[in-house]
C-alpha positions as CSV (number, residue, x, y, z in Angstrom):
1,M,11.6,-17.2,-7.8
2,E,7.7,-17.4,-9.0
3,T,5.2,-15.8,-11.6
4,Y,2.3,-14.5,-8.9
5,T,-0.5,-13.7,-10.7
6,L,-3.0,-11.3,-9.1
7,V,-6.7,-11.8,-9.3
8,R,-8.2,-8.6,-10.3
9,G,-9.8,-5.9,-8.7
10,L,-9.8,-2.7,-7.1
11,Y,-6.5,-1.3,-5.5
12,A,-6.1,2.2,-3.2
13,V,-2.4,3.4,-4.1
14,F,-0.7,5.1,-1.4
15,D,2.9,7.2,-2.4
16,Y,4.9,6.5,0.8
17,K,8.2,8.9,1.1
18,G,10.6,7.3,4.0
19,L,12.4,4.3,5.9
20,H,10.9,1.2,5.2
21,T,11.0,1.0,9.2
22,D,8.6,4.1,9.9
23,T,4.9,1.6,10.2
24,K,3.2,5.2,10.6
25,I,1.1,5.1,7.0
26,F,0.1,1.2,7.5
27,Y,-1.3,2.6,10.7
28,Y,-2.9,5.8,9.1
29,I,-3.9,3.8,6.0
30,F,-5.6,0.4,8.2
31,E,-6.2,2.8,11.2
32,T,-7.4,6.6,9.9
33,W,-8.1,6.0,6.0
34,L,-10.2,2.7,5.6
35,P,-12.4,3.4,8.3
36,K,-12.3,7.1,7.6
37,S,-13.7,5.6,3.8
38,N,-17.0,5.7,2.5
39,D,-16.7,4.1,-0.6
40,Y,-14.7,2.0,0.1
41,C,-13.5,-1.7,2.4
42,L,-10.4,-3.9,2.7
43,D,-11.0,-6.8,0.1
44,D,-9.6,-10.2,1.0
45,R,-6.6,-10.4,-2.0
46,P,-3.0,-9.1,-1.5
47,H,-1.6,-6.4,-1.2
48,F,1.7,-4.8,-2.1
49,E,4.8,-2.7,-2.5
50,I,7.1,-0.9,-5.5
51,L,9.8,-0.4,-4.9
52,G,10.8,2.2,-8.1
53,A,13.8,3.5,-9.4
54,K,13.2,5.8,-6.4
55,Y,13.2,3.5,-3.4
56,K,16.7,3.3,-1.6
57,N,17.1,0.8,1.4
58,N,17.3,3.0,4.8
59,D,17.1,6.5,3.2
60,P,14.9,8.9,4.3
61,N,14.5,9.8,1.0
62,S,13.2,6.6,0.1
63,E,9.8,6.7,-2.4
64,E,7.3,3.7,-3.1
65,Q,3.7,2.7,-3.5
66,I,1.9,1.3,-1.6
67,W,-0.8,-1.1,-3.2
68,I,-4.1,-1.7,-0.8
69,P,-6.8,-4.4,-2.2
70,V,-10.5,-2.0,-1.5
71,R,-14.3,-3.3,-3.0
72,P,-16.6,-0.7,-2.4
73,K,-19.0,-0.8,0.6
């Protein structure tokens, strides 16, 4: 493993519950939420997911957070 330092900035955080193979949340984020946002647009930084204690691989009750980099318009 290597250490990776994220560049500081704003993130939109989405709580997601469901299978990790269901990509509907990403369609919602990138095709609905971001285009309709009056305040934010996508920033050119990495996005990431936090798989905490409630994450259960291949379980429909699995929970995680999706962090999308944004910046003010």
